[in-house]
N, C-alpha and C positions, 0 to 999 in steps of 0.2 A: 398529465405530468404532476408529480407530487409538488406541493407548495412548501413554504418554509415551516408551516405548522405541522405538516406531515413529517418533515425531516426532524423536527423537534420531538415528535412522538417516537421515531426510530432511535433518536439519541437517548431518550429516557429508557427505552427498552434495552439498548446496548449497555447503558450505564448500570441498569439493574442486573444485567447478565454477568458483568465483571465484578459486581460489588462483593467485597470481602476477600477477593483473590489477591495474590501477590504481584510483584513486578520484578524485573531484572534489568541489569545494565544493558543498554542497547548500543552496541558499537558500530554495527553495519546496517545499511540498507542494501539489499541485494536483488539482482534481476537475473532470472534464468531464461535462456532461449536456446535455439539450435546452434550447431556449429556454423551453418550457412548464414544465419542472421549476423553473427559477429564477424564472420569472414567478409561479408559484404561491407560492413562498416569500416573494417580495417583497410579494405581495398579502395574505399572512397576517401572521404575527408576525416574519418575518425570521429564523426559526430553522430550520436544516437538521436535520431529525429523523433519528434512526438508523433503519436498515432491517435486518431479519433477514437474516443471512448466507445466501446462496443456495448452490447446489451447484457453483459454479466451483471448479476445482482437484481435489484428491484427493477422491473420493466418500466416503471414510472419515474425512475431517478432522473432529475433534471440534468445531470451531467452526460447521460447517454446521448451520443450523437451531437453534443453541443460544445464540448471542450476536448482538447487533445492533450495527451501526456504519455508518461511512461510508468508502468507499474513496478514498484519495488516492494519486497517483503521486509518487515521489521521484526519478524518472529525470531525468538532466541531458543537455542537448544535447551532441552529440559535439564535443569539443575546447573546450567553453566553460570559461572560467576565472572566470566571474561567477555560476555557478549557474543559467544560463538553462535553462528547461524545454524539453523536446522540443516543436517548434513545431506538431505535429499530434497528433490523438488518434482512436482508433476508437470512443470512447464518447460523443461529442457535440460540437456546434459552439460551446458556451459553456464557458469555463473560469474557475473561481474559484481565485485564487492566495492561499495563506495562508503567511506566513513560517513556515518549518519550526520555528524555535526557539520561536515563540509557541505552536504546536500541541503541541509537546513539553512545554512548561510546563504545559499543561492536562491532559495524559495522559502522564506521564514514564516509566512502566514499559513496557518493550518485550518482547514474546514472539515467538519464532519459531513460526510456525504451519504453513507449507506451502512446498513447492518442487515446481513442476509445469510442464508444457508443454501446449499445445493441439494437437488434431488439425490436420493440414495447415499447421503452422507450426513453425519451428525456434527460436522464441523461448522463453525460460524465465522463470519468475516466482517471486520469493520473497515470501511474505506475512508481514508483521510486524504484530502486534496491539499497539495502544497503549491502555493503560488508566490510569485514575485509581486511585492506591493505596487499597486498602481497599474499593473498589466490589465489587458482586456479580460483575461481569464479571472484575475482577482476581482474585477468589477462584477463579472457574471456570478462568481461564487458568493460575493457579499450580498447579492440580490436574492440568490436561490438557496444557499446552504446556511449552515450555522458555524460561525467562527469559534474556534477553541483557543483558550489561553494555554500557552506552552507550559506554564507553571501550575495550571489548575485544570486538569482533565484526567480521566482514569485510564486512558488508552496509551498515550505517548506523551511524556512530560519530563521536565527538568526538575530534579529534586532540589533541596535547599543548598546543596553544594554545587549545583549547576550541571550535575551528571544526568545524561539522558537515560530515561527508564521506559520500559514497555511492559504492558500488562502480561502476566503469565496465566491468565484465566484458562481453564481447561478447554481444549478444543476450540480456542478462539484465536484467529490470526489477524494481525493488524497489517493492512496493506496500504502503502503510500502511493498516491498518484501524483507524480512530479510533473508539473505542467510547463517545463522549459525543455529545449533541446539540451543535450549533454555531451560535451567533448570528452570522450573516454581515453584519449591518448595519454594523459597524465596517469591514469589508473593502470593502463597497459604497461607503462614504463615501471610502475611500482609492483608489477607482478600480481595484480588483483583480478585477473581473469583466470578462473579455476575450472577444472573438470568437476562434475557433480553427479552423484547417483540419481537416477530418476525413479519415480513411482507412478503407478497408474498408466495412462496413455503416453506420458512423457512429453507432452506438448499442449499448448493451449488450443481451445476449440474456436475456429473461425466464427466470428459473429458473437461469441460469448454464450453463456448459459444462464437463462433466467432463474431467479430464486425459487425455492419451494413456496408454494402458495399458502399452505395452511400450517405454518409452523407456530407453535404456541409461544415461542420466544421472540420471533422477528417479524411476524406478519402484522399488518395494520389494516 
């Protein structure tokens, strides 16, 4: 398992990767899944339950198999000034949009966890873990990951006016791992469950996909 020093090395590599690139207003965190996934939630109690972290990313990541959560994307559509999300997804044809500031209020602590790329793709991903202060997951992350300051990091940050910004580095996607259950009924009432175009296989891979081993940017 990677230790905190390894995570710091990945953080430096990720910081170098986005250095000099711009940023854009981040309005939404959004999660794509299948119709069946959201149908089951609506038929039950309307709460999206945490899922144990799989092996996507670095195989030695300390969060793999140790904490549970829900992945959201923070990526913004190219050239958008309104924080519009990317209009397609490889993870499913249904998208839940959650105002980013609202989700951050529920889990305001942010930790850097991973920087990786996938085989047969030149896209890179930064994984940021969101925790509720004092939770068991927060304690685990404080011991194993690197905490980021919300006003002073290059990936997802609040500017001087308090507006949330996300990096727009080329072919770099910021993914948020929210580590609490989420009641989605308020978002359903607000019409924030949308159909979405899919790309690739259109769904996540069970068990996850390990990172590319010999990448000059993200391998350690």
